[in-house]
C-alpha positions, -999 to 999 in steps of 0.1 A, spaced: 197 -184 -222 161 -172 -227 149 -206 -215 168 -202 -182 154 -167 -178 118 -180 -182 125 -209 -159 139 -185 -132 108 -163 -135 84 -192 -131 102 -205 -100 106 -169 -87 69 -163 -89 60 -197 -73 85 -188 -45 67 -155 -39 33 -172 -34 49 -197 -10 64 -168 10 30 -151 11 11 -182 23 36 -200 46 38 -174 74 0 -171 74 -3 -208 78 22 -209 106 8 -179 124 -28 -186 116 -41 -191 152 -24 -159 164 -36 -139 134 -71 -152 140 -71 -140 176 -57 -106 167 -87 -98 144 -114 -108 168 -117 -72 181 -111 -40 162 -92 -26 192 -67 -54 188 -58 -43 153 -24 -28 163 -13 -64 173 -24 -77 139 -5 -48 123 27 -58 140 23 -94 127 16 -80 92 48 -61 93 67 -92 103 50 -111 74 60 -84 50 96 -85 61 98 -123 56 85 -119 20 108 -90 10 139 -106 25 129 -140 11 126 -125 -24 160 -110 -22 149 -74 -19 169 -49 0 151 -16 8 164 19 15 140 43 30 146 81 29 124 102 52 118 139 49 94 137 78 84 110 103 48 103 114 40 111 150 29 83 173 -8 81 179 -16 105 150 -37 96 119 -26 102 84 -36 95 48 -8 75 31 -6 75 -7 19 59 -30 24 49 -67 11 14 -74 31 -8 -98 40 -40 -80 28 -71 -62 52 -60 -34 37 -26 -28 16 -38 1 46 -54 18 69 -24 12 42 0 26 40 -21 58 78 -20 62 80 18 55 54 30 80 54 19 116 21 36 126 -8 12 123 -28 18 92 -55 1 72 -56 -3 34 -85 8 12 -83 -18 -16 -103 -36 -42 -125 -64 -30 -112 -88 -57 -82 -95 -35 -104 -113 -11 -104 -142 -35 -67 -149 -29 -65 -180 -6 -54 -173 30 -44 -138 23 -79 -129 12 -94 -142 45 -75 -116 66 -76 -89 39 -114 -90 40 -115 -87 78 -89 -60 83 -91 -37 52 -117 -13 39 -130 -29 7 -143 -10 -23 -160 -22 -55 -149 4 -79 -177 -5 -103 -203 5 -77 -209 41 -67 -227 29 -35 -195 10 -25 -173 40 -31 -194 62 -10 -195 36 18 -157 37 20 -160 72 36 -182 59 64 -159 29 71 -128 50 70 -143 75 94 -149 47 119 -114 34 116 -99 69 119 -117 73 152 -98 43 166 -65 62 159 -52 43 129 -42 58 95 -56 51 61 -36 39 30 -49 43 -5 -31 38 -38 -48 68 -56 -42 57 -92 -72 34 -85 -55 3 -99 -23 -8 -115 -15 13 -146 -2 -2 -178 35 -12 -178 46 18 -199 29 44 -177 52 59 -151 23 74 -130 -14 74 -138 -38 101 -129 -49 101 -93 -85 97 -81 -98 123 -57 -111 100 -30 -80 99 -8 -76 137 -8 -113 144 -2 -112 119 27 -81 136 42 -96 171 39 -129 159 55 -111 144 84 -84 171 87 -55 146 85 -22 152 67 -14 135 34 19 116 33 31 111 -3 54 81 -7 74 71 -38 83 35 -45 112 38 -70 120 2 -81 90 -20 -74 80 -23 -110 115 -37 -118 115 -60 -88 80 -76 -90 55 -61 -115 23 -77 -125 39 -89 -157 46 -126 -150 79 -131 -168 98 -102 -152 114 -92 -120 142 -103 -97 162 -96 -65 176 -61 -60 172 -27 -44 139 -10 -34 142 27 -29 115 45 -9 111 82 -4 87 94 23 80 131 14 72 160 36 36 158 47 9 179 30 -13 197 55 -51 198 50 -55 225 77 -79 252 65 -86 233 33 -122 226 20 -135 201 -5 -130 227 -32 -93 223 -26 -94 185 -34 -82 188 -70 -53 211 -61 -42 188 -33 -44 158 -57 -23 175 -83 3 187 -57 7 151 -43 9 136 -78 36 161 -89 57 153 -59 56 116 -66 61 119 -103 91 142 -100 107 117 -75 100 88 -99 118 108 -126 148 114 -103 149 77 -94 147 66 -131 163 94 -152 
């Protein structure tokens, strides 16, 4: 029985990488045109949402999104969520219709095909470099001026398997306060079970998403960064505990 399980996991992971790569190959010319101008990013974003849906459906995932509040069209936000799975990027793209850009680690640019577009559409950060972390604020400011939102996984990486929710870094909250944009806490309830970074694990099933009430940054200053951080983390942690009692 164990042999069949391991064989399933191997094939399941291979299938995931095929689903990631195949739509990019097919849509490559259109994707390439959509990133030629920064003002064309909303068109790229629509294609990215289509790509994400192909992957999630192809992996046998079914998602249920509960919304306490819905983003307004043409408004910018700071999107944050817990980070446990290789499917987090795809589920975020499905959950939020407003165009947004990811702030993510530059190591992902090494992934064939995916990395090519990731490098050209996302805000990259080298977490080992203080200079790189500071440059994120300038690049994010430029993108916010174009009307898009920003998405950051504030744990700063993927926590160890036994950790439900790691501590949050302050960057996302400082950025939201500096630009006076609301923070949208989002909880992914089942992604670790569905497709974690542990190779021999996962499988088809449900993916629950909770989009919480937005946290206003109006009248906040940088001195409020830590309290906003803790408030957002508490919301997501309590929801994770409700999802997984």
